[in-house]
N, C-alpha and C positions, 0 to 999 in steps of 0.2 A: 327118394325124397319127393319126387312128383306125386306118387301114389299116397304117400303119408300126408302131404298138404291136402289132397282132396279128400282123404278120409276124415281129417280134422274138420274140414269145411262142412262135410256132410253131418257131423255130429252137431256143430254149432248152428248150422242153418240147413236142415235136411231138404233134399230135393223132393218134388212131388210130381208124379206123372201128370201131364196136362189132360190125359184122357180118363184114367181110372183113379187118380189121386193117391196111388200107393207111393211109398217112399223109395228113395235111392236112384230114381231116374226122372228126367223131364219127359222122355217118351220111353216106356218100359218095352222090352222085347215082345211081350204078349200083345200090347196095343199096336206096336209096329206092324205085327203079323196080320192084324185085322184091318189095316189101312188098304186103300185101293192101290197096291203096289204095282209098279211097272212090270209088264211082261217083256221078255226079250224081244226087241223089235229094231228095225231099221229106222233111224231118226229122219230120214228123208221121205220115205213113202209111208211110214208108220205101220208097215206089215211085219208079221213075225220074222225073226232072224236070230240065228244062233249066237249067243254071247253078244248081242246088240251090234254085230258087224253090219256095215252097210252092204247092200246087195250090189253085185258087180254092175248091174244095169242102173244103179242110182248114183254112181260116182262121177258123172259128167259135171264139170265145174264145181266139184266138191272136193275139199282138201282134208277133212278130218276122216278118220277111219271108223270110229265108233263113238257113240254117246251112251254111257252107262248111267242109268237114273234109278234112284232108290224108289220114289214114289210120286203120286200126282200132286201137284200144287193145289189143285181145287179142294183137297181135303182141308176142312176148317182147322182141325187140330194142328196138322203140319204147317199150315199157312201162318197160324199164330206163333208157333215156335220159331219159324224162320224170321218173322218179323221182330219178334222180341230179341232174338240173337243178332239180328242185323242192324236194328235201329234203336233199341232200348238198352243197350249196354249189358245185356244178360249173357256174358260171354261163356258162363259155365255150361250153357245148353250145348256147346260143341262137344262136351264130353261124351255124349251119347252119339252124336252124329258122326264123328270121326271113327268111332268103332264100327258103326253100321256101314259106313262107306268103305272101310278097309275090308270088310267081309265081302261086300258085293263086288269090289274090285277083283279079289282073288277068285271069286266064283265065275266072273265073266272075262278074265283075261289070264291066259295061260303063262304065268311068269315063272320061267325057269331060272334065268339068270338076272337077278336084280340089278346088276351092274349096267344092264342095257337100258334101264329106265331112269327117268328123272321126273320128280313131282314138282309142279309149279302152281301158284295161285293164279286165278283169272286176274288180269291186270286191272288195277284201280288208279284213277288219276289221283296224283299226290295231294291236291287240295281237298278232295272228297275224303281221303283217308285222314287228313288232319281234322276235319270237321267231325268225323265219326270217332276219332281217336284210334281206330284200329281198322284193318282190312280183314273182314270175316273170312274170306277165302283163304288168306294167308295163314290164319290161325288153323283152319281145317287142314290145309296141306302140310303144315308143320307137324301137326299131331298124327296125321296118317303116316308121315315119314317116320316119326318116332315109333309108331306101332308095327310098321311093315319092314323097316330098315331099307326102305328105297331112298335114294338120295334126294335131296330137296335143294332147290335153288330159287331165289327171289329176284334174280337180276337178268334173267334171259330175255324177257320181253317187257317193255314198259308202255304205259298209256300216257300220251303227251298232251292231251287236252281233254276238256270236259265235253261229254256228248249228251244229247237228249235221249230219253228212254226209247230203245229200239221198238218195243212192242206197241208203242203209240204212233208209230210213223208208217207211212206207205212203203212198199218195197223199194220204190225209186229213191225216197228220201232216206231210207236206212242205209243205202249204199253210199250216198252222199255224206251222211252223217258220220260214217266211219273213215272217210278218206283222210290218209295221213295221220291216223290217230295212234296207231301202234308202231313201235320201232324195236327192232331187235338189237341187242347188245353185240356189236361187231367184234368185241374182244372174246366172245364166247362161241363164235360160229364154229371153230374147230372142235371145241368141247361137246357141242351138241350133234355134230355130224354123225349120222347113222344111229342115233339114240332114239328111244321111244319116249315121247313126252306125254305125261299124264297131267292134264289141267283140271284143277279142282275148283268148283264153283257151288253156289248155293242153288240158284234157279236158272235153268236154260229154257228160254222161251222162243226166241227166233233164231234161225240158223245163220243169219247174216253175220252176227258178231263172232261166232265160233268159227265160221268159215273164213273170215278175214284174218283171224289170228292164226288159224291152221295154215292158211296159204303162205304167210310170212315164214312160218317154221318149215314148211315143205320146200319153199324156195331156197332155204339155207340147209338143205340135205338132212332134215330130220326123217327118220325111217317111218315113224308111225305117230299119229296124233290121236289121243284118247281123252275125251271129256268125261269127267266124273262128277256127277251132280246130285244133290239131295232131291230135287224135284223138277218137274217140268209140267207144262200145260197138257 
């Protein structure tokens, strides 16, 4: 049914690639391959690393295990796609992104037993979600789950108040900005124990937010925290 609906939508209102203008994709595979895509690196030191794993010497006071990134946010085409998807209600753009993210996830994480993994969206404050009408990360994570058969859960961790944009703050203010913001669902602590959590987001800019969320998960016995993002600086 899902594929039929999308097929009919493509007939009535065809998609056009933001880059080459060909039909059927907002960003076609050929144009994606020409973008300045991320090489496998450690997100802390930005040096090459196999499958985006953090280096052993980089994990001091760091709680996530890897950040898998599709491409660079500085690319003008990718930036416009993300902004249209995120702020201008063009939700069909996720049709391309969730497929590309599914592919890069399996390329950079050796997933043997899918039951060991849980997909969750990056938390969004409820007021912001109501203003936008949807959580873009939630849409992505749901569709990646649909595509990969990895379990999806929306209720593991929540954001309880609005925060200022982290990338515009100093390091000191970033830490203060996130204090007591995220809270884990205590009813699900046993459920997530020793699981590997994949957190889906559109853009990862500063490590402060992802580290704060990862810290809460690791304190509650999550075995591994992986961030999966469309883009980063």
